ZAVO-820721 format. One line per 3 residues: number of its first residue (from 0); their letters; for each residue z, x, y of N, C-alpha, C. Coordinates in nm, 3 decimals. Layout:
BEGIN
NUM) a) Z,X,Y,Z,X,Y,Z,X,Y  ...
***
This chain:
BEGIN
0) mrl) 1.274,0.612,2.980,1.164,0.653,2.892,1.040,0.571,2.923  0.923,0.633,2.904,0.797,0.569,2.939,0.704,0.568,2.818  0.609,0.476,2.821,0.511,0.470,2.713,0.435,0.601,2.700
3) eqf) 0.411,0.666,2.814,0.339,0.793,2.811,0.413,0.898,2.728  0.545,0.892,2.733,0.623,0.989,2.656,0.613,0.963,2.506  0.605,0.836,2.468,0.583,0.803,2.327,0.448,0.857,2.280
6) kqi) 0.347,0.842,2.366,0.215,0.894,2.332,0.216,1.046,2.323  0.294,1.108,2.408,0.302,1.254,2.408,0.364,1.308,2.280  0.474,1.247,2.236,0.540,1.300,2.115,0.455,1.274,1.990
9) lki) 0.380,1.165,1.989,0.290,1.140,1.876,0.176,1.241,1.874  0.133,1.283,1.992,0.029,1.384,1.999,0.083,1.520,1.953  0.209,1.548,1.984,0.271,1.671,1.934,0.277,1.669,1.782
12) eeh) 0.316,1.556,1.726,0.321,1.544,1.580,0.182,1.565,1.520  0.082,1.510,1.584,-0.055,1.521,1.533,-0.103,1.665,1.531  -0.079,1.739,1.641,-0.131,1.875,1.653,-0.031,1.983,1.610
15) qsf) 0.096,1.944,1.590,0.202,2.038,1.552,0.211,2.152,1.653  0.185,2.118,1.780,0.185,2.219,1.885,0.200,2.150,2.020  0.288,2.206,2.105,0.304,2.152,2.240,0.179,2.180,2.323
18) ska) 0.128,2.302,2.315,0.014,2.339,2.399,-0.112,2.261,2.362  -0.135,2.244,2.232,-0.253,2.169,2.189,-0.241,2.021,2.227  -0.118,1.967,2.217,-0.096,1.827,2.255,-0.121,1.808,2.403
21) aka) -0.070,1.901,2.485,-0.090,1.893,2.630,-0.238,1.900,2.663  -0.310,1.989,2.596,-0.454,2.004,2.621,-0.529,1.878,2.581  -0.491,1.817,2.469,-0.558,1.695,2.422,-0.536,1.579,2.519
24) lfi) -0.422,1.580,2.588,-0.390,1.472,2.682,-0.428,1.509,2.826  -0.489,1.627,2.843,-0.533,1.672,2.976,-0.415,1.680,3.074  -0.302,1.735,3.024,-0.183,1.755,3.105,-0.153,1.903,3.109
27) sqp) -0.111,1.954,3.223,-0.076,2.096,3.232,0.045,2.123,3.143  0.051,2.247,3.088,0.160,2.283,2.997,0.298,2.267,3.062  0.318,2.314,3.188,0.451,2.299,3.250,0.491,2.153,3.266
30) sfs) 0.399,2.069,3.313,0.430,1.927,3.333,0.460,1.858,3.200  0.385,1.897,3.097,0.405,1.839,2.964,0.544,1.874,2.911  0.582,2.001,2.925,0.712,2.046,2.875,0.826,1.977,2.949
33) isi) 0.810,1.960,3.081,0.913,1.893,3.160,0.930,1.749,3.113  0.817,1.681,3.087,0.824,1.542,3.041,0.898,1.530,2.909  0.868,1.620,2.814,0.934,1.616,2.682,1.081,1.651,2.695
36) nnf) 1.113,1.751,2.777,1.253,1.789,2.798,1.334,1.674,2.857  1.274,1.604,2.954,1.341,1.489,3.016,1.365,1.379,2.913  1.266,1.360,2.825,1.278,1.258,2.721,1.392,1.292,2.627
39) eee) 1.400,1.418,2.585,1.506,1.461,2.493,1.643,1.451,2.559  1.651,1.484,2.687,1.779,1.472,2.759,1.823,1.327,2.766  1.727,1.238,2.788,1.760,1.096,2.795,1.808,1.044,2.661
42) lgf) 1.748,1.093,2.553,1.787,1.051,2.418,1.918,1.115,2.374  1.941,1.238,2.420,2.062,1.308,2.382,2.048,1.394,2.257  1.926,1.418,2.213,1.902,1.505,2.097,1.759,1.558,2.102
45) klf) 1.735,1.665,2.027,1.602,1.727,2.023,1.511,1.649,1.928  1.387,1.640,1.966,1.289,1.570,1.885,1.213,1.664,1.791  1.197,1.791,1.834,1.117,1.886,1.757,1.188,2.021,1.747
48) ern) 1.155,2.092,1.639,1.200,2.229,1.619,1.078,2.314,1.583  1.082,2.443,1.619,0.974,2.532,1.578,1.007,2.589,1.441  0.907,2.584,1.350,0.928,2.626,1.212,0.802,2.698,1.164
51) nkr) 0.812,2.830,1.140,0.696,2.909,1.095,0.576,2.888,1.188  0.602,2.904,1.318,0.500,2.893,1.422,0.442,2.752,1.435  0.504,2.656,1.370,0.463,2.516,1.384,0.576,2.438,1.448
54) vvp) 0.539,2.328,1.510,0.638,2.238,1.568,0.657,2.123,1.470  0.780,2.102,1.425,0.809,1.997,1.328,0.918,1.905,1.383  0.913,1.777,1.354,1.015,1.685,1.406,1.148,1.704,1.336
57) teq) 1.255,1.686,1.410,1.389,1.683,1.352,1.405,1.550,1.277  1.515,1.534,1.205,1.539,1.408,1.133,1.545,1.291,1.230  1.616,1.312,1.343,1.620,1.206,1.445,1.482,1.188,1.509
60) gke) 1.411,1.299,1.523,1.277,1.292,1.579,1.183,1.209,1.494  1.197,1.219,1.362,1.113,1.140,1.271,1.134,0.991,1.293  1.259,0.952,1.315,1.289,0.811,1.339,1.228,0.764,1.471
63) ils) 1.238,0.848,1.574,1.181,0.812,1.704,1.029,0.804,1.695  0.966,0.895,1.620,0.821,0.892,1.603,0.776,0.764,1.533  0.852,0.723,1.432,0.820,0.598,1.363,0.829,0.478,1.458
66) lak) 0.934,0.476,1.540,0.950,0.368,1.638,0.840,0.374,1.744  0.801,0.496,1.783,0.698,0.511,1.885,0.566,0.450,1.839  0.533,0.469,1.711,0.410,0.411,1.657,0.414,0.260,1.664
69) kil) 0.530,0.201,1.631,0.543,0.056,1.636,0.532,0.005,1.779  0.596,0.077,1.872,0.594,0.035,2.012,0.452,0.037,2.067  0.377,0.141,2.035,0.240,0.151,2.085,0.148,0.050,2.018
72) dve) 0.177,0.016,1.891,0.100,-0.091,1.825,0.125,-0.225,1.895  0.251,-0.250,1.933,0.283,-0.374,2.005,0.211,-0.375,2.140  0.207,-0.259,2.205,0.135,-0.251,2.332,-0.012,-0.290,2.313
75) eki) -0.073,-0.241,2.204,-0.212,-0.273,2.178,-0.230,-0.422,2.148  -0.131,-0.481,2.078,-0.138,-0.625,2.050,-0.137,-0.704,2.180  -0.050,-0.665,2.271,-0.041,-0.735,2.400,-0.173,-0.722,2.475
78) kgi) -0.230,-0.602,2.474,-0.359,-0.583,2.540,-0.467,-0.668,2.476  -0.460,-0.679,2.343,-0.559,-0.760,2.273,-0.549,-0.906,2.310  -0.424,-0.957,2.324,-0.404,-1.096,2.364,-0.452,-1.118,2.507
81) mgg) -0.424,-1.021,2.593,-0.463,-1.033,2.734,-0.613,-1.019,2.753  -0.674,-0.928,2.677,-0.814,-0.898,2.701,-0.911,-0.955,2.602  -0.864,-1.038,2.510,-0.954,-1.097,2.412,-1.013,-0.989,2.323
84) ndv) -1.141,-0.999,2.293,-1.206,-0.904,2.204,-1.241,-0.772,2.271  -1.217,-0.762,2.403,-1.255,-0.640,2.474,-1.163,-0.525,2.439  -1.039,-0.555,2.402,-0.943,-0.450,2.370,-0.895,-0.470,2.227
87) lir) -0.907,-0.367,2.145,-0.870,-0.377,2.004,-0.760,-0.277,1.970  -0.678,-0.312,1.873,-0.581,-0.217,1.820,-0.656,-0.103,1.753  -0.615,0.018,1.779,-0.688,0.134,1.726,-0.647,0.166,1.583
90) nlh) -0.529,0.122,1.540,-0.481,0.154,1.406,-0.428,0.028,1.338  -0.480,-0.002,1.222,-0.432,-0.113,1.141,-0.384,-0.057,1.008  -0.271,-0.108,0.960,-0.213,-0.059,0.835,-0.201,-0.176,0.737
93) iav) -0.253,-0.157,0.617,-0.244,-0.260,0.515,-0.192,-0.196,0.387  -0.097,-0.261,0.322,-0.034,-0.207,0.201,-0.076,-0.289,0.079  -0.114,-0.220,-0.028,-0.161,-0.286,-0.149,-0.114,-0.209,-0.271
96) paa) -0.103,-0.275,-0.386,-0.071,-0.202,-0.510,-0.185,-0.108,-0.547  -0.153,-0.006,-0.626,-0.251,0.096,-0.662,-0.375,0.037,-0.727  -0.358,-0.060,-0.816,-0.473,-0.116,-0.887,-0.570,-0.184,-0.791
99) lan) -0.517,-0.251,-0.690,-0.603,-0.318,-0.592,-0.669,-0.217,-0.500  -0.594,-0.116,-0.458,-0.650,-0.015,-0.369,-0.769,0.052,-0.435  -0.756,0.081,-0.562,-0.860,0.150,-0.636,-0.980,0.060,-0.661
102) avf) -0.955,-0.065,-0.691,-1.062,-0.154,-0.737,-1.130,-0.231,-0.626  -1.056,-0.269,-0.524,-1.105,-0.365,-0.426,-1.113,-0.310,-0.284  -1.007,-0.244,-0.240,-0.992,-0.217,-0.098,-1.074,-0.101,-0.047
105) sqi) -1.131,-0.022,-0.135,-1.222,0.082,-0.087,-1.343,0.019,-0.021  -1.395,-0.089,-0.079,-1.510,-0.158,-0.020,-1.471,-0.230,0.108  -1.352,-0.289,0.111,-1.305,-0.353,0.233,-1.295,-0.251,0.346
108) lid) -1.247,-0.132,0.313,-1.236,-0.025,0.412,-1.374,0.009,0.469  -1.472,0.023,0.383,-1.608,0.056,0.427,-1.666,-0.056,0.513  -1.653,-0.179,0.468,-1.710,-0.294,0.540,-1.645,-0.311,0.677
111) fre) -1.514,-0.296,0.683,-1.443,-0.320,0.808,-1.475,-0.210,0.910  -1.492,-0.089,0.862,-1.525,0.021,0.954,-1.667,0.006,1.008  -1.755,-0.053,0.929,-1.890,-0.078,0.980,-1.886,-0.182,1.092
114) lhp) -1.799,-0.280,1.081,-1.787,-0.383,1.184,-1.712,-0.331,1.305  -1.609,-0.247,1.281,-1.525,-0.199,1.391,-1.505,-0.047,1.378  -1.605,0.030,1.415,-1.595,0.176,1.398,-1.485,0.241,1.482
117) svn) -1.439,0.172,1.586,-1.334,0.230,1.671,-1.194,0.202,1.619  -1.184,0.123,1.513,-1.053,0.088,1.456,-1.029,0.170,1.330  -0.915,0.235,1.323,-0.877,0.311,1.203,-0.799,0.220,1.109
120) lhi) -0.858,0.187,0.996,-0.792,0.102,0.897,-0.729,0.192,0.791  -0.596,0.189,0.784,-0.521,0.272,0.689,-0.476,0.185,0.571  -0.517,0.224,0.452,-0.477,0.150,0.331,-0.371,0.232,0.259
123) qea) -0.252,0.175,0.247,-0.138,0.244,0.187,-0.109,0.187,0.049  -0.112,0.272,-0.053,-0.071,0.229,-0.186,0.081,0.222,-0.192  0.134,0.112,-0.244,0.279,0.096,-0.253,0.313,-0.001,-0.365
126) rfy) 0.437,0.003,-0.408,0.482,-0.088,-0.513,0.523,-0.221,-0.452  0.535,-0.321,-0.538,0.564,-0.458,-0.498,0.683,-0.466,-0.402  0.795,-0.409,-0.442,0.917,-0.419,-0.362,0.909,-0.335,-0.235
129) eii) 0.831,-0.225,-0.239,0.814,-0.143,-0.119,0.731,-0.218,-0.014  0.630,-0.289,-0.060,0.545,-0.364,0.033,0.627,-0.468,0.107  0.709,-0.543,0.034,0.792,-0.645,0.097,0.891,-0.582,0.195
132) dmm) 0.950,-0.470,0.156,1.047,-0.403,0.244,0.980,-0.356,0.374  0.862,-0.297,0.362,0.793,-0.247,0.480,0.736,-0.360,0.566  0.696,-0.470,0.502,0.648,-0.585,0.580,0.763,-0.643,0.662
135) ekg) 0.882,-0.647,0.604,0.998,-0.699,0.675,1.029,-0.613,0.798  1.002,-0.484,0.789,1.027,-0.393,0.901,0.912,-0.389,1.000  0.804,-0.461,0.970,0.691,-0.464,1.062,0.606,-0.340,1.060
138) vys) 0.611,-0.263,0.951,0.536,-0.137,0.944,0.387,-0.163,0.923  0.352,-0.264,0.842,0.212,-0.291,0.810,0.164,-0.418,0.880  0.035,-0.420,0.913,-0.025,-0.541,0.968,-0.036,-0.648,0.860
141) lgv) -0.083,-0.607,0.741,-0.098,-0.698,0.628,-0.049,-0.629,0.502  -0.009,-0.710,0.406,0.025,-0.660,0.273,-0.034,-0.754,0.170  -0.070,-0.700,0.055,-0.123,-0.783,-0.053,-0.044,-0.753,-0.180
144) iss) 0.009,-0.858,-0.242,0.080,-0.845,-0.369,0.029,-0.953,-0.463  0.081,-0.956,-0.583,0.050,-1.065,-0.675,0.179,-1.133,-0.718  0.166,-1.257,-0.763,0.284,-1.331,-0.807,0.247,-1.423,-0.923
147) pks) 0.332,-1.431,-1.025,0.312,-1.530,-1.130,0.316,-1.671,-1.071  0.235,-1.759,-1.122,0.226,-1.895,-1.069,0.361,-1.964,-1.068  0.439,-1.945,-1.172,0.566,-2.016,-1.183,0.670,-1.969,-1.082
150) qeq) 0.648,-1.855,-1.020,0.747,-1.798,-0.928,0.706,-1.806,-0.781  0.597,-1.876,-0.753,0.546,-1.878,-0.616,0.644,-1.939,-0.517  0.708,-2.047,-0.553,0.799,-2.114,-0.460,0.921,-2.027,-0.429
153) ell) 0.971,-1.959,-0.531,1.085,-1.869,-0.510,1.042,-1.751,-0.423  0.922,-1.702,-0.445,0.869,-1.593,-0.363,0.859,-1.637,-0.217  0.804,-1.756,-0.194,0.789,-1.806,-0.058,0.924,-1.822,0.011
156) rkl) 1.023,-1.869,-0.063,1.157,-1.888,-0.007,1.215,-1.754,0.037  1.203,-1.653,-0.047,1.260,-1.523,-0.014,1.185,-1.456,0.101  1.053,-1.471,0.102,0.975,-1.409,0.210,1.005,-1.476,0.343
159) tgk) 1.020,-1.607,0.342,1.052,-1.679,0.466,1.183,-1.629,0.524  1.280,-1.604,0.438,1.409,-1.553,0.483,1.400,-1.413,0.543  1.294,-1.341,0.509,1.274,-1.206,0.561,1.180,-1.204,0.681
162) gia) 1.134,-1.321,0.725,1.043,-1.326,0.839,0.901,-1.285,0.804  0.862,-1.307,0.677,0.728,-1.270,0.631,0.650,-1.396,0.595  0.533,-1.412,0.655,0.445,-1.523,0.619,0.364,-1.485,0.496
165) cei) 0.335,-1.584,0.412,0.264,-1.557,0.286,0.154,-1.660,0.266  0.034,-1.612,0.247,-0.080,-1.698,0.217,-0.118,-1.676,0.071  -0.112,-1.781,-0.009,-0.137,-1.769,-0.153,-0.280,-1.807,-0.186
168) ipg) -0.346,-1.723,-0.265,-0.481,-1.749,-0.313,-0.472,-1.760,-0.465  -0.475,-1.881,-0.519,-0.451,-1.900,-0.662,-0.572,-1.868,-0.749  -0.543,-1.855,-0.878,-0.650,-1.848,-0.976,-0.695,-1.711,-1.017
171) adn) -0.617,-1.608,-0.990,-0.660,-1.472,-1.023,-0.609,-1.429,-1.160  -0.677,-1.471,-1.266,-0.637,-1.431,-1.400,-0.652,-1.280,-1.421  -0.735,-1.218,-1.338,-0.756,-1.074,-1.354,-0.637,-0.993,-1.305
174) lnm) -0.528,-1.060,-1.267,-0.406,-0.990,-1.231,-0.308,-0.980,-1.348  -0.344,-1.040,-1.462,-0.258,-1.031,-1.579,-0.246,-0.887,-1.626  -0.128,-0.847,-1.671,-0.105,-0.711,-1.717,-0.188,-0.682,-1.841
177) tlf) -0.252,-0.565,-1.840,-0.352,-0.529,-1.941,-0.328,-0.387,-1.990  -0.356,-0.364,-2.117,-0.343,-0.230,-2.174,-0.473,-0.153,-2.154  -0.462,-0.035,-2.094,-0.577,0.054,-2.079,-0.557,0.171,-2.175
180) iss) -0.655,0.186,-2.265,-0.639,0.283,-2.373,-0.774,0.346,-2.405  -0.771,0.465,-2.461,-0.895,0.536,-2.494,-0.977,0.459,-2.598  -1.107,0.464,-2.583,-1.196,0.400,-2.681,-1.185,0.467,-2.818
183) rnp) -1.128,0.587,-2.821,-1.110,0.658,-2.948,-0.984,0.615,-3.022  -0.896,0.543,-2.953,-0.773,0.497,-3.016,-0.803,0.381,-3.110  -0.740,0.376,-3.228,-0.765,0.267,-3.323,-0.743,0.127,-3.264
186) lac) -0.654,0.116,-3.165,-0.629,-0.015,-3.105,-0.749,-0.066,-3.027  -0.839,0.022,-2.989,-0.952,-0.016,-2.903,-1.046,-0.116,-2.969  -1.041,-0.125,-3.100,-1.130,-0.218,-3.170,-1.075,-0.360,-3.171
189) qes) -0.951,-0.379,-3.125,-0.891,-0.512,-3.121,-0.932,-0.588,-2.996  -0.934,-0.719,-3.005,-0.966,-0.802,-2.888,-0.847,-0.815,-2.795  -0.726,-0.805,-2.849,-0.604,-0.811,-2.770,-0.494,-0.739,-2.846
192) vcl) -0.383,-0.714,-2.777,-0.271,-0.644,-2.840,-0.141,-0.716,-2.805  -0.037,-0.685,-2.880,0.098,-0.730,-2.844,0.180,-0.605,-2.812  0.296,-0.624,-2.756,0.377,-0.512,-2.710,0.411,-0.412,-2.820
195) tdf) 0.439,-0.464,-2.939,0.480,-0.376,-3.048,0.366,-0.287,-3.097  0.241,-0.323,-3.067,0.127,-0.244,-3.113,0.126,-0.104,-3.054  0.177,-0.089,-2.932,0.165,0.041,-2.866,0.299,0.098,-2.818
198) knl) 0.410,0.040,-2.865,0.540,0.084,-2.815,0.574,0.228,-2.854  0.510,0.282,-2.959,0.539,0.419,-3.001,0.440,0.521,-2.947  0.346,0.477,-2.867,0.250,0.569,-2.806,0.305,0.626,-2.676
201) isi) 0.237,0.726,-2.624,0.281,0.790,-2.500,0.234,0.708,-2.381  0.326,0.678,-2.292,0.294,0.603,-2.170,0.256,0.700,-2.059  0.148,0.667,-1.988,0.106,0.746,-1.872,0.136,0.663,-1.748
204) syk) 0.234,0.706,-1.669,0.278,0.631,-1.553,0.223,0.691,-1.425  0.184,0.604,-1.334,0.133,0.649,-1.204,0.249,0.657,-1.104  0.281,0.778,-1.062,0.379,0.808,-0.956,0.524,0.793,-0.997
207) dnf) 0.561,0.689,-1.070,0.702,0.682,-1.106,0.719,0.621,-1.244  0.837,0.640,-1.297,0.870,0.589,-1.429,0.861,0.437,-1.431  0.786,0.384,-1.527,0.765,0.240,-1.534,0.897,0.164,-1.549
210) tia) 0.988,0.220,-1.627,1.116,0.153,-1.648,1.197,0.146,-1.519  1.198,0.256,-1.441,1.270,0.256,-1.314,1.211,0.153,-1.220  1.079,0.147,-1.217,1.013,0.051,-1.129,1.054,-0.092,-1.165
213) lke) 1.063,-0.120,-1.292,1.103,-0.254,-1.335,1.244,-0.285,-1.289  1.335,-0.188,-1.300,1.474,-0.210,-1.262,1.486,-0.236,-1.113  1.400,-0.170,-1.034,1.410,-0.183,-0.889,1.339,-0.306,-0.836
216) mdd) 1.249,-0.364,-0.917,1.172,-0.478,-0.869,1.262,-0.596,-0.835  1.215,-0.676,-0.742,1.284,-0.799,-0.704,1.291,-0.892,-0.825  1.396,-0.971,-0.835,1.414,-1.060,-0.949,1.295,-1.153,-0.970
219) ihk) 1.229,-1.191,-0.862,1.118,-1.285,-0.876,1.001,-1.221,-0.947  0.999,-1.089,-0.960,0.889,-1.024,-1.029,0.930,-0.975,-1.166  1.060,-0.958,-1.187,1.108,-0.903,-1.313,1.075,-0.991,-1.432
222) hvf) 1.074,-1.123,-1.411,1.063,-1.213,-1.526,0.935,-1.192,-1.604  0.832,-1.139,-1.539,0.705,-1.116,-1.608,0.725,-1.015,-1.719  0.820,-0.925,-1.699,0.843,-0.818,-1.794,0.971,-0.844,-1.874
225) ass) 0.997,-0.970,-1.903,1.123,-1.006,-1.968,1.145,-0.928,-2.096  1.039,-0.902,-2.169,1.054,-0.826,-2.294,0.995,-0.687,-2.282  0.994,-0.634,-2.159,0.921,-0.509,-2.134,0.993,-0.385,-2.184
228) nql) 1.111,-0.399,-2.244,1.175,-0.281,-2.301,1.084,-0.216,-2.403  1.000,-0.301,-2.465,0.907,-0.249,-2.564,0.791,-0.172,-2.500  0.774,-0.191,-2.369,0.666,-0.123,-2.298,0.703,0.021,-2.264
231) sps) 0.827,0.055,-2.284,0.876,0.181,-2.232,0.923,0.271,-2.344  0.833,0.341,-2.412,0.872,0.425,-2.524,0.967,0.535,-2.481  1.079,0.547,-2.553,1.182,0.641,-2.511,1.130,0.784,-2.516
234) nke) 1.147,0.854,-2.403,1.113,0.995,-2.392,0.966,1.026,-2.423  0.879,0.925,-2.419,0.736,0.948,-2.443,0.660,0.901,-2.321  0.668,0.981,-2.218,0.606,0.937,-2.094,0.553,1.056,-2.016
237) iiv) 0.432,1.036,-1.962,0.372,1.134,-1.871,0.365,1.068,-1.734  0.421,1.133,-1.633,0.420,1.078,-1.498,0.330,1.165,-1.411  0.230,1.105,-1.350,0.135,1.180,-1.267,0.126,1.117,-1.128
240) qdi) 0.077,1.195,-1.033,0.070,1.151,-0.894,-0.071,1.115,-0.849  -0.168,1.126,-0.938,-0.307,1.104,-0.904,-0.365,0.996,-0.995  -0.418,0.890,-0.935,-0.469,0.778,-1.014,-0.589,0.819,-1.098
243) elv) -0.670,0.913,-1.049,-0.786,0.960,-1.126,-0.740,1.038,-1.248  -0.630,1.110,-1.235,-0.576,1.184,-1.350,-0.527,1.088,-1.457  -0.470,0.974,-1.415,-0.428,0.873,-1.511,-0.547,0.831,-1.597
246) kml) -0.660,0.803,-1.534,-0.780,0.759,-1.607,-0.830,0.867,-1.702  -0.829,0.992,-1.654,-0.879,1.101,-1.737,-0.793,1.120,-1.862  -0.660,1.115,-1.843,-0.569,1.133,-1.956,-0.585,1.021,-2.058
249) ise) -0.605,0.899,-2.009,-0.627,0.787,-2.101,-0.755,0.808,-2.179  -0.863,0.845,-2.108,-0.992,0.862,-2.174,-0.988,0.971,-2.280  -0.900,1.071,-2.259,-0.885,1.180,-2.357,-0.791,1.142,-2.471
252) nlg) -0.748,1.017,-2.473,-0.662,0.964,-2.581,-0.525,1.032,-2.585  -0.474,1.066,-2.466,-0.342,1.128,-2.458,-0.231,1.027,-2.434  -0.265,0.901,-2.417,-0.166,0.798,-2.395,-0.230,0.672,-2.341
255) yav) -0.147,0.576,-2.303,-0.195,0.448,-2.251,-0.132,0.424,-2.113  -0.187,0.326,-2.043,-0.127,0.280,-1.918,-0.136,0.129,-1.913  -0.044,0.068,-1.841,-0.045,-0.077,-1.823,-0.066,-0.105,-1.675
258) fpk) -0.175,-0.174,-1.645,-0.210,-0.213,-1.509,-0.259,-0.357,-1.513  -0.268,-0.424,-1.398,-0.337,-0.553,-1.395,-0.482,-0.537,-1.441  -0.538,-0.642,-1.496,-0.675,-0.637,-1.548,-0.774,-0.591,-1.442
261) ifa) -0.747,-0.623,-1.316,-0.839,-0.589,-1.207,-0.858,-0.439,-1.192  -0.770,-0.360,-1.252,-0.783,-0.214,-1.248,-0.914,-0.169,-1.313  -0.969,-0.252,-1.400,-1.096,-0.218,-1.465,-1.215,-0.233,-1.371
264) mnn) -1.196,-0.306,-1.262,-1.305,-0.329,-1.167,-1.345,-0.198,-1.099  -1.475,-0.169,-1.098,-1.529,-0.046,-1.039,-1.471,0.080,-1.103  -1.421,0.068,-1.224,-1.364,0.182,-1.296,-1.475,0.246,-1.380
267) lyv) -1.519,0.366,-1.342,-1.631,0.431,-1.410,-1.598,0.463,-1.556  -1.472,0.492,-1.585,-1.434,0.522,-1.724,-1.452,0.398,-1.812  -1.421,0.281,-1.757,-1.439,0.156,-1.831,-1.589,0.126,-1.844
270) kkg) -1.663,0.144,-1.736,-1.808,0.116,-1.738,-1.880,0.204,-1.840  -1.835,0.329,-1.852,-1.899,0.421,-1.947,-1.848,0.405,-2.090  -1.753,0.315,-2.110,-1.701,0.290,-2.244,-1.601,0.392,-2.291
273) liq) -1.547,0.472,-2.200,-1.449,0.573,-2.239,-1.309,0.514,-2.247  -1.284,0.407,-2.174,-1.155,0.338,-2.174,-1.178,0.191,-2.204  -1.091,0.135,-2.286,-1.095,-0.008,-2.315,-0.979,-0.078,-2.244
276) alp) -1.005,-0.197,-2.191,-0.901,-0.279,-2.128,-0.873,-0.397,-2.220  -0.753,-0.402,-2.275,-0.718,-0.504,-2.374,-0.609,-0.597,-2.321  -0.629,-0.728,-2.329,-0.524,-0.822,-2.288,-0.398,-0.803,-2.372
279) ire) -0.283,-0.816,-2.306,-0.154,-0.812,-2.376,-0.107,-0.955,-2.395  -0.091,-0.995,-2.520,-0.070,-1.137,-2.551,0.057,-1.194,-2.487  0.158,-1.110,-2.469,0.282,-1.160,-2.409,0.265,-1.191,-2.260
282) fhe) 0.166,-1.133,-2.196,0.146,-1.150,-2.052,0.022,-1.234,-2.028  0.039,-1.364,-2.026,-0.077,-1.452,-2.012,-0.061,-1.555,-1.900  0.051,-1.548,-1.827,0.075,-1.647,-1.721,-0.020,-1.623,-1.603
285) phs) -0.083,-1.729,-1.551,-0.172,-1.713,-1.435,-0.098,-1.654,-1.315  -0.169,-1.571,-1.241,-0.116,-1.507,-1.121,-0.195,-1.549,-0.998  -0.138,-1.524,-0.884,-0.206,-1.549,-0.757,-0.199,-1.424,-0.670
288) fci) -0.300,-1.408,-0.585,-0.292,-1.310,-0.479,-0.203,-1.366,-0.369  -0.127,-1.280,-0.304,-0.044,-1.320,-0.190,-0.072,-1.224,-0.074  -0.123,-1.279,0.036,-0.146,-1.199,0.155,-0.027,-1.216,0.248
291) lyf) 0.036,-1.106,0.286,0.157,-1.110,0.366,0.131,-1.058,0.508  0.201,-1.116,0.604,0.202,-1.061,0.738,0.333,-1.100,0.805  0.370,-1.022,0.907,0.498,-1.040,0.975,0.491,-1.164,1.063
294) ske) 0.577,-1.262,1.034,0.566,-1.391,1.103,0.640,-1.396,1.237  0.722,-1.293,1.266,0.801,-1.296,1.389,0.722,-1.252,1.512  0.600,-1.200,1.489,0.513,-1.162,1.599,0.374,-1.221,1.573
297) pls) 0.304,-1.266,1.676,0.170,-1.321,1.656,0.071,-1.211,1.617  -0.023,-1.247,1.529,-0.127,-1.152,1.493,-0.222,-1.134,1.611  -0.266,-1.012,1.631,-0.367,-0.987,1.734,-0.501,-1.039,1.684
300) lie) -0.599,-1.040,1.772,-0.732,-1.088,1.734,-0.792,-1.004,1.622  -0.776,-0.873,1.630,-0.835,-0.786,1.528,-0.760,-0.800,1.396  -0.629,-0.825,1.400,-0.553,-0.848,1.277,-0.593,-0.980,1.212
303) kel) -0.620,-1.080,1.294,-0.668,-1.207,1.240,-0.804,-1.189,1.172  -0.888,-1.106,1.232,-1.019,-1.081,1.172,-1.005,-1.007,1.040  -0.911,-0.911,1.035,-0.886,-0.841,0.909,-0.834,-0.937,0.804
306) lih) -0.746,-1.027,0.843,-0.692,-1.127,0.750,-0.805,-1.211,0.691  -0.897,-1.255,0.774,-1.011,-1.335,0.727,-1.096,-1.253,0.628  -1.116,-1.126,0.660,-1.198,-1.039,0.577,-1.133,-1.017,0.440
309) vrq) -1.002,-0.991,0.440,-0.931,-0.969,0.314,-0.928,-1.098,0.232  -0.901,-1.210,0.299,-0.897,-1.339,0.230,-1.027,-1.367,0.157  -1.140,-1.347,0.227,-1.269,-1.377,0.167,-1.301,-1.282,0.053
312) slk) -1.263,-1.156,0.068,-1.290,-1.058,-0.038,-1.212,-1.094,-0.164  -1.086,-1.135,-0.149,-1.006,-1.171,-0.267,-1.059,-1.299,-0.331  -1.105,-1.394,-0.250,-1.164,-1.516,-0.307,-1.292,-1.483,-0.384
315) nii) -1.371,-1.390,-0.334,-1.494,-1.351,-0.403,-1.462,-1.289,-0.539  -1.353,-1.213,-0.545,-1.313,-1.154,-0.672,-1.281,-1.261,-0.774  -1.211,-1.366,-0.729,-1.174,-1.474,-0.819,-1.298,-1.550,-0.866
318) inq) -1.391,-1.575,-0.774,-1.514,-1.648,-0.810,-1.596,-1.572,-0.912  -1.597,-1.437,-0.897,-1.683,-1.354,-0.984,-1.612,-1.301,-1.106  -1.489,-1.340,-1.128,-1.415,-1.282,-1.242,-1.469,-1.335,-1.374
***
């Protein structure tokens, strides 16, 4: 198998067509088909099937495509080390929680693309435990999570065992869990709330059930929600897949959501006074930002630059909080 074949199958996935992929790579259709057939024979299984006039990967093909992306990223890293700043990785992947992606990383995306227009920076929203799992597999260049101050050492121990480096940026009180509720709700006039104040209201969850997420979280993160059974009103939950819909439903006084305080940053509903962000008295422990990267491989020059950019942006948030 050759690197060219990995590039070919990724191009097929992109265009969902053998002919379009061959044309994009400036390869004749017969030569392209022979190359893919040889690759499949070497692997011992088919990579693609035709489905409703489209080419779609088989289950085994999906795994090979995922590996192909990693292999080509490693190739770019090697080129970057060999060629200095002359050769850059074309795709960078960074994973962050939804609240951070919405509040902070949109600006990082804009700033980084202005500096490096040839680099595609992909920001993936993911949950705490998903980020750690994907970082361990080397899927993302960087990951950003938060951690309670008291659990930092345990977090570092577990991450080290997984081959993940962690850089801690302390002092982010805006990561404390906060109640987001409509300004029309009677609770909105309070300066803060406790868990029992809203346990009978409807919870609006982003993407998955809050209770399930808590059960799946790593033990080092669970302790923050030690009494969170009260956060999860039985059978009173709306689950949506769009973060903007979460905000709209809250503003219409159809329920509440619990996010880190930073979720209020750049939130137009909060700025317009349609949603109130109220501290939850049970959740007051200081938190830190944690920047993660895979320690078993050296960062490329462009990944190091992204790390510096993310680090400075998170520090600026803490300074201006």
